[in-house]
Each structure stands twice: as structure tokens, then as C-alpha cells.
Backbone as CSV, one residue per row, in Angstrom:
resi,resn,N_x,N_y,N_z,CA_x,CA_y,CA_z,C_x,C_y,C_z
1,MET,69.638,15.992,-8.319,68.413,16.267,-7.563,67.285,15.555,-8.082
2,ALA,66.434,15.040,-7.173,65.206,14.290,-7.601,64.210,15.210,-8.116
3,LYS,63.494,14.688,-9.145,62.440,15.382,-9.776,61.253,15.571,-8.804
4,VAL,60.663,16.672,-8.847,59.552,17.102,-7.881,58.323,16.673,-8.566
5,THR,57.513,15.877,-8.046,56.130,15.483,-8.573,55.108,16.466,-8.142
6,LEU,54.270,16.953,-9.038,53.241,17.895,-8.627,51.843,17.312,-8.576
7,ASN,51.044,17.865,-7.666,49.701,17.491,-7.629,48.856,18.233,-8.727
8,LYS,47.573,17.888,-8.946,46.850,18.383,-9.977,46.727,19.970,-9.730
9,ASP,46.708,20.448,-8.539,46.703,21.877,-8.408,48.046,22.692,-8.471
10,GLY,49.099,21.953,-8.812,50.399,22.493,-9.023,51.212,22.518,-7.846
11,THR,50.689,22.145,-6.634,51.571,22.089,-5.375,52.407,20.851,-5.317
12,PRO,53.582,20.857,-4.740,54.452,19.742,-4.748,53.793,18.679,-3.792
13,ARG,53.908,17.375,-4.371,53.442,16.233,-3.629,54.282,15.989,-2.408
14,LYS,53.606,15.643,-1.245,54.323,15.300,0.000,55.195,14.017,-0.141
15,LYS,56.281,14.076,0.512,57.164,12.905,0.483,56.599,11.874,1.525
16,GLY,56.718,10.641,1.176,56.418,9.549,2.154,54.837,9.357,2.208
17,SER,54.055,9.889,1.377,52.705,9.668,1.356,52.315,8.668,0.422
18,GLY,52.262,7.428,0.843,51.943,6.275,-0.052,52.664,5.042,0.250
19,LYS,52.495,4.033,-0.508,53.037,2.751,-0.350,54.459,2.761,-0.732
20,THR,55.419,2.193,0.024,56.734,2.205,-0.286,57.026,1.053,-1.221
21,LYS,57.977,1.186,-2.075,58.291,0.072,-3.049,58.627,-1.243,-2.233
22,GLY,58.070,-2.306,-2.723,58.225,-3.591,-2.027,57.351,-3.916,-0.882
23,ALA,56.593,-2.929,-0.444,55.688,-3.192,0.730,54.448,-3.873,0.115
24,GLY,53.943,-4.812,0.960,52.807,-5.490,0.403,51.871,-5.983,1.578
25,CYS,50.725,-6.451,1.246,49.791,-6.822,2.287,49.796,-8.401,2.455
26,TYR,50.363,-9.061,1.497,50.327,-10.545,1.461,51.740,-11.192,1.812
27,ALA,51.678,-12.362,2.317,52.775,-13.106,2.635,52.672,-14.481,2.010
28,LYS,53.634,-15.062,1.547,53.619,-16.401,0.923,53.971,-17.390,2.056
29,ILE,53.071,-18.463,2.091,53.232,-19.551,3.075,52.760,-20.831,2.509
30,SER,53.545,-21.929,2.773,53.169,-23.121,2.099,51.864,-23.723,2.788
31,TRP,51.194,-24.603,2.144,49.941,-25.186,2.732,50.360,-25.952,3.998
32,ARG,51.500,-26.663,3.950,51.931,-27.457,5.035,52.098,-26.560,6.365
33,ASP,52.691,-25.485,6.113,52.871,-24.519,7.359,51.602,-23.876,7.762
34,LEU,50.731,-23.434,6.818,49.464,-22.908,7.135,48.435,-23.807,7.901
35,LYS,48.516,-25.046,7.653,47.723,-26.048,8.294,48.035,-26.185,9.843
36,ARG,49.293,-25.739,10.212,49.607,-25.755,11.644,48.910,-24.716,12.388
37,PHE,48.471,-23.540,11.715,47.870,-22.391,12.333,46.384,-22.478,12.340
38,VAL,45.772,-23.042,11.389,44.295,-23.040,11.249,43.680,-24.463,11.126
39,GLY,42.457,-24.519,11.631,41.748,-25.912,11.540,41.078,-25.950,10.193
40,THR,40.369,-27.032,9.954,39.767,-27.299,8.699,38.416,-26.407,8.486
41,GLU,37.873,-25.873,9.560,36.649,-25.025,9.287,36.937,-23.490,9.534
42,VAL,38.086,-23.133,9.650,38.454,-21.659,9.849,38.422,-20.969,8.479
43,PRO,37.538,-19.891,8.274,37.487,-19.282,7.067,38.807,-18.405,6.805
44,ILE,39.315,-18.543,5.654,40.642,-17.796,5.322,40.260,-16.790,4.254
45,PRO,40.598,-15.531,4.438,40.407,-14.579,3.410,41.282,-14.713,2.201
46,VAL,40.604,-14.830,0.994,41.417,-14.869,-0.184,40.744,-14.018,-1.337
47,SER,41.568,-13.695,-2.237,41.036,-12.791,-3.298,39.979,-13.480,-4.147
48,ARG,38.859,-12.742,-4.629,37.988,-13.365,-5.451,38.493,-13.573,-6.882
49,VAL,39.490,-12.759,-7.312,40.149,-13.013,-8.483,40.911,-14.344,-8.446
50,TRP,41.510,-14.580,-7.313,42.322,-15.895,-7.174,41.346,-17.050,-7.271
51,LEU,40.235,-16.836,-6.523,39.190,-18.009,-6.540,38.716,-18.309,-7.974
52,ARG,38.414,-17.264,-8.673,37.892,-17.389,-10.071,39.030,-18.095,-10.960
53,GLY,40.338,-17.674,-10.802,41.360,-18.295,-11.364,41.598,-19.737,-11.172
54,MET,41.087,-20.153,-9.939,41.202,-21.572,-9.496,40.034,-22.280,-10.005
55,GLY,39.050,-21.628,-10.592,37.944,-22.353,-11.169,36.745,-22.589,-10.143
56,ALA,36.848,-21.783,-8.933,35.752,-21.874,-7.874,34.569,-21.178,-8.246
57,GLU,33.464,-21.433,-7.762,32.202,-20.706,-7.744,32.291,-19.645,-6.797
58,VAL,32.678,-18.387,-7.163,32.935,-17.296,-6.124,31.770,-16.985,-5.335
59,GLU,30.609,-16.964,-5.962,29.406,-16.661,-5.135,29.179,-17.510,-3.992
60,LYS,29.524,-18.798,-4.148,29.348,-19.786,-3.017,30.183,-19.364,-1.821
61,TYR,31.255,-18.625,-1.950,32.116,-18.257,-0.890,32.066,-16.836,-0.290
62,VAL,31.328,-15.937,-1.129,31.247,-14.586,-0.723,30.016,-14.365,0.273
63,GLU,30.323,-13.779,1.339,29.265,-13.484,2.375,28.404,-12.346,1.918
64,ALA,27.205,-12.550,2.149,26.144,-11.415,1.847,26.373,-10.262,2.870
65,PRO,26.224,-8.986,2.473,26.430,-7.920,3.361,25.371,-7.956,4.567
66,ALA,25.853,-7.632,5.703,24.957,-7.678,6.895,24.005,-6.671,6.753
67,GLU,22.762,-6.918,7.186,21.749,-5.837,7.173,21.949,-4.950,8.470
68,VAL,21.821,-3.693,8.204,21.979,-2.767,9.392,20.599,-2.249,9.833
69,SER,20.242,-2.375,11.072,18.970,-1.918,11.558,19.211,-1.091,12.759
70,VAL,18.407,0.022,12.827,18.529,0.923,14.094,17.374,0.706,14.933
71,SER,17.665,0.461,16.145,16.459,0.233,17.030,16.317,1.462,17.890
72,ALA,15.164,1.602,18.532,14.951,2.777,19.399,15.934,2.842,20.483
73,GLU,16.327,1.697,20.956,17.359,1.588,22.200,18.645,2.189,21.758
74,ALA,19.067,2.140,20.562,20.383,2.619,20.111,20.393,4.099,19.911
75,GLU,19.312,4.759,19.884,19.305,6.229,19.723,19.667,7.008,20.976
76,PRO,20.467,8.078,20.852,20.916,8.790,22.120,19.683,9.311,22.780
77,THR,19.757,9.395,24.116,18.576,9.963,24.946,18.987,11.328,25.491
78,ALA,20.152,11.705,25.508,20.499,13.057,25.968,20.306,14.201,25.086
79,SER,19.657,15.177,25.537,19.344,16.400,24.606,20.529,17.353,24.689
80,ARG,20.469,18.341,23.781,21.518,19.353,23.836,21.599,20.170,25.017
81,ASP,20.402,20.319,25.639,20.102,21.118,26.825,20.775,20.434,28.010
82,ASN,20.646,19.152,28.125,21.103,18.293,29.230,22.614,18.297,29.147
83,LEU,23.186,18.339,27.916,24.669,18.233,27.874,25.418,19.521,28.272
84,SER,24.677,20.662,27.945,25.321,21.910,28.224,25.236,22.294,29.775
85,ARG,24.349,21.653,30.482,24.285,21.879,31.907,25.426,21.244,32.660
86,SER,26.022,20.252,32.053,27.055,19.379,32.802,28.263,20.238,33.146
């Protein structure tokens, strides 16, 4: 019988909650094959750790976070009273 893993509070951990062995987010593809799918100016997401390992200036390739601004037009105009009458 398989050993039961317990959570911090002592309850048994659910089965199937998590990454399965061998599952991954990345696929290996040769540069030759990749060039068939993307052009020379298409941004390709890569790991910052990988970039550092390749000797690249990471800051040169990392996008600055977008500024979020809320305009008056984006705010809801319906009041609670108007919604309850519908």
C-alpha cells in the first residue's frame, strides 16, 4: 500500500494535485526547425537564467512593467440601487 502524505494540519494530501512526473513546460527544438516558424524580429520568451548563462545582458532584453492607469471612463456608472431594480 502507498504511503499517505499528510498536509501541515494533519489531513491527507489530495491525489492528483500537482505536476505529474515527467510533465514540463518546455520542449526542445532545433534552431533550424524553429526558424521555420518565426521571423527574425519575433520576440521569443526565454529564461533570464539561460540568458545570463549565455553571457547576455539580461536587462537589455527584459521589458519594463506596464504602467496601469485608471481613467474616469473605466469606472462603473451603475449604482447599487439601479442594479436592484432590474
